[in-house]
Phi, psi and omega in degrees: 000317179296328177295318179297317179296318179297320179295315180298317180298317180296317179296321179296319178296318179297318181296316180295322178295319179297316180294323179295318177295321179297317178295318180295318178295323179295318178297316180297320180295318179296321177296321178297313179296319180302315180292316182294327181275013174082022183301316181294317178296319180297316178299319179296315181295316181294321180291328179288338178250027191306323183288343186249002189252150170280158180291120178252123182272140172264110182277148173281147182299323181295324180297319181283331174297314178294321182298327183256012185054048180058046177056047178297139181299332179292345180266000183289126176267329181184159177236145179210184181296333183271342181153201183242139179251127181248151171270132182224158175238120181282171184298335179274004178091354181286142180268134182225166171249129184243116180264121180256115183296153176287144175283125183248133183279312186287137186299318182297315179293323179298317179295323179294316179298318180296319178299317179294321179299308180298319180299317181296319178297314181298313182297309185291336177290344180262001188246136173216094183212141185296337181255019173236133181301139185266128174272125181268329181171192181208168176229126184245001186261025177240171183303322174235144182291153181236141175245139181243119183244164167300148181276125179247110197278341191254029171071205185254159175297325179302314179296320181296323180283312192261353174233069188298145178244116183298330181283340180222076183290150176277096186284165177300319180298317179296319180298317179296315182295314180298319178300316180296321181293320177295317178299320178298319179297317180294318178300317179299312182299318185279326193232343187240344178292159181301327174229129180303141184230131171262124183290311174077003174207048176290124177199165187295331179282350175259013173247114179266160183236124183278192185296339177253017181058037171273143184284140175226112178288135184226180175064085182253025183299324181250013179292161179223134170270144185229156175294151184302322182277353182279137182251351178199163171238137176265122187204161172299149182292120174233158179135198185239127180303136183102334179250350186288134174295122181303325180294320176296319179299324182279321191255346187066013178253117183259127178239175177297333177294334178293321173297319181295321177301312180300320176298321177301322178295320177298321177298319178297319176302314181298323182282323187259337185074011182255155177277149179302324177229121181260137179293343180276350181277154175286167180302321182294330185270343186300142180078013187264005182300315180296315179299317180296320179295313179297321178296320179296322177295317182295324181272005180059036180237034183302320185294342180290337184246004181288153174301130180306329180298323177291317182295335182282350181259168185268038182244009185294334178295327177296316179297320181296319178297317179295320180296319179296321178298320182294334183290348176287347183251145177284134180246120180255161180295328183258028183301139179273319185239113183290355183250000000 
């Protein structure tokens, strides 16, 4: 009997030792991921901007695993080039969106993704505006970093424009309101934020719609904050084809007008219901939606290319007045800003 008790005691000690080693290895692994995911750099950056930042929470990996039912496929809201977005419920019952970055094999690409991740956290920590998606926090103790945002339930503006729902049409009033909200967000980023910010990837798929279909500008991975006296940033061309400012494409100099150009393309999308680049177009024709729109204004044939939903409403006289106003300005083929 004493032998059995001794055996049980020995097994219990071995089990406790194993669990202690397992916990220690788990802590070491989390510390390794935290360091690899830029945790130390992020803490340094946030502390240096302490007076200008919103409170960013560092979530535990277990909390986000539970929130997403261990990243269950049924919780996936969307997939993109940057990763997968899950719907999650935190312990306090609040609903959030959790973006899980893609695992990248090549070191150069991994460093680029990490830079974009840290940049998005730093940028969004400086922003507090009703028309910009709110970052709640991040998790750095996993194999790939995670971002936690407020949950925006009604998808993207791109889907609303290009996947029309007969039961919920995109009315002229909604188009005007959404346009105004995006413009308000851009004005805030350029002129009212504690540090001026260039978004650098304004497009309809980066505009989310909340429960009341209010616009929320998102995806700040390639955004840049600039000094107040600075008028441009010189950088490699980043962004989305069809929305890129031609002047930026030529000079590698990005200004606030480059954001405005991209916003102008979104306005054209809202008016015409067409994509900036159509897969059905030839290579020579791709990216010609803005040029085609400007040509239609110049030829006084704007109504020929408008979304039928707009034409069915009694607001076409407003569009005609706006079109007439635009004719007071000279429009060139290499125009940088269509507005």
